[in-house]
C-alpha positions as CSV (number, residue, x, y, z in Angstrom):
1,M,0.0,-0.1,0.2
2,R,0.9,3.4,-0.6
3,L,-0.8,6.9,-0.1
4,L,-1.6,8.5,-2.9
5,H,-3.1,12.0,-2.5
6,T,-4.8,14.2,-0.2
7,M,-8.1,16.1,-1.3
8,L,-8.9,19.4,-0.5
9,R,-12.2,21.5,-1.5
10,V,-11.3,24.8,-3.0
11,T,-13.8,27.9,-4.3
12,D,-11.5,29.3,-6.8
13,L,-9.6,26.7,-8.6
14,Q,-7.3,29.2,-10.8
15,K,-6.4,31.2,-7.5
16,S,-5.4,27.9,-6.0
17,I,-3.6,26.2,-8.3
18,S,-1.5,29.5,-9.0
19,F,-0.9,29.4,-5.2
20,Y,0.5,25.9,-5.1
21,T,2.8,26.2,-8.6
22,E,3.9,29.7,-8.1
23,I,4.2,30.0,-4.6
24,L,4.8,26.6,-3.2
25,N,6.6,25.4,-6.3
26,M,4.4,22.4,-7.2
27,K,3.5,21.3,-10.8
28,L,0.1,21.1,-12.2
29,L,0.1,17.4,-12.8
30,R,-3.2,17.1,-14.3
31,R,-6.2,18.5,-14.7
32,K,-10.2,17.0,-15.9
33,D,-13.4,18.5,-16.3
34,F,-16.4,16.5,-14.8
35,P,-19.2,19.0,-16.7
36,D,-22.4,16.1,-16.3
37,G,-20.9,16.2,-12.5
38,K,-20.5,19.9,-12.6
39,F,-16.8,19.6,-10.9
40,T,-12.9,19.9,-11.9
41,L,-10.1,17.8,-10.3
42,A,-6.4,19.3,-10.7
43,F,-3.8,17.0,-9.0
44,L,-0.4,18.9,-8.1
45,G,2.8,17.7,-6.4
46,Y,6.5,17.6,-6.7
47,G,7.3,14.5,-8.9
48,P,5.0,12.3,-10.7
49,E,2.1,10.1,-9.4
50,S,3.5,7.1,-9.9
51,D,6.6,8.0,-7.4
52,N,5.2,10.8,-5.3
53,T,1.9,11.5,-2.9
54,V,0.1,14.5,-4.4
55,L,-2.5,17.1,-3.6
56,E,-5.6,16.6,-5.4
57,L,-7.7,19.9,-5.8
58,T,-11.6,19.6,-6.5
59,H,-13.7,22.4,-7.8
60,N,-17.5,22.0,-7.3
61,W,-19.1,24.5,-9.9
62,E,-21.8,25.7,-7.8
63,T,-20.3,25.9,-4.3
64,D,-19.1,29.3,-3.2
65,S,-17.6,28.2,0.2
66,Y,-17.1,25.4,2.5
67,E,-17.1,25.2,6.2
68,M,-13.7,24.1,7.6
69,G,-14.5,22.4,10.8
70,N,-12.5,21.1,13.6
71,A,-10.7,18.1,12.4
72,Y,-8.4,19.6,9.8
73,G,-5.2,20.2,11.0
74,H,-2.5,20.9,8.1
75,I,-0.5,19.6,5.2
76,A,2.8,19.4,5.9
77,I,5.9,20.2,3.4
78,E,9.8,19.7,3.8
79,V,11.8,22.8,2.6
80,E,15.3,23.4,2.8
81,D,15.5,26.3,4.8
82,V,12.3,27.3,6.5
83,Y,13.5,31.2,7.1
84,A,14.1,31.9,3.1
85,S,11.0,29.8,2.4
86,C,8.7,32.0,4.1
87,E,10.7,35.4,3.2
88,K,10.2,33.9,-0.8
89,I,6.3,33.2,-0.2
90,K,5.8,36.6,1.7
91,S,7.4,38.4,-1.4
92,L,5.0,36.3,-4.0
93,G,2.0,37.6,-1.7
94,G,1.6,34.8,0.4
95,Q,0.5,34.5,3.9
96,V,2.7,33.3,6.4
97,V,0.6,32.8,9.6
98,R,3.1,31.3,12.0
99,E,6.8,32.7,11.7
100,P,9.5,30.4,11.2
101,G,11.3,29.2,14.3
102,P,11.8,26.5,16.7
103,M,8.4,24.3,17.5
104,M,7.0,25.0,21.3
105,H,8.5,21.9,23.5
106,G,11.4,21.0,20.6
107,S,14.0,22.4,18.6
108,T,12.4,21.6,15.0
109,I,12.3,24.7,12.9
110,L,8.9,25.3,11.4
111,A,6.3,27.9,9.8
112,F,2.8,27.6,8.7
113,V,1.4,29.3,5.8
114,R,-2.1,29.7,4.6
115,D,-3.7,28.7,1.0
116,P,-6.5,31.2,-0.8
117,D,-9.2,28.9,0.9
118,G,-7.7,29.3,4.5
119,Y,-6.0,25.6,4.5
120,M,-2.9,25.6,6.7
121,I,0.3,24.0,5.2
122,E,3.6,23.8,7.7
123,L,6.5,24.2,6.4
124,L,9.5,21.8,8.1
125,G,13.4,22.4,7.8
126,N,15.0,19.3,6.3
């Protein structure tokens, strides 16, 4: 078994694709419209789906908003330098909601950014 993807529902597909590709450097791997179901799926990641777990963005055409709920936590992405990554993200218009620094009760360097729909993404140093 292996983990294939994580799915997030998004309200503005192009804005989300731009965030993940331009700010977080993912590649758009594939995209498909399903007119009968009135939704689009876009798969993004750092490498081919055959070798990597990817992110699936689902855009339901007639849905303007979603409730986040209180069960969702975050997606984690490993970066070479958390401090430099946050500076780049901010310079590209991304929102850093927890500045880089050591994790509470530990020494791991981390930060959190928010995507256009409010999903949290943790950046961890390698």
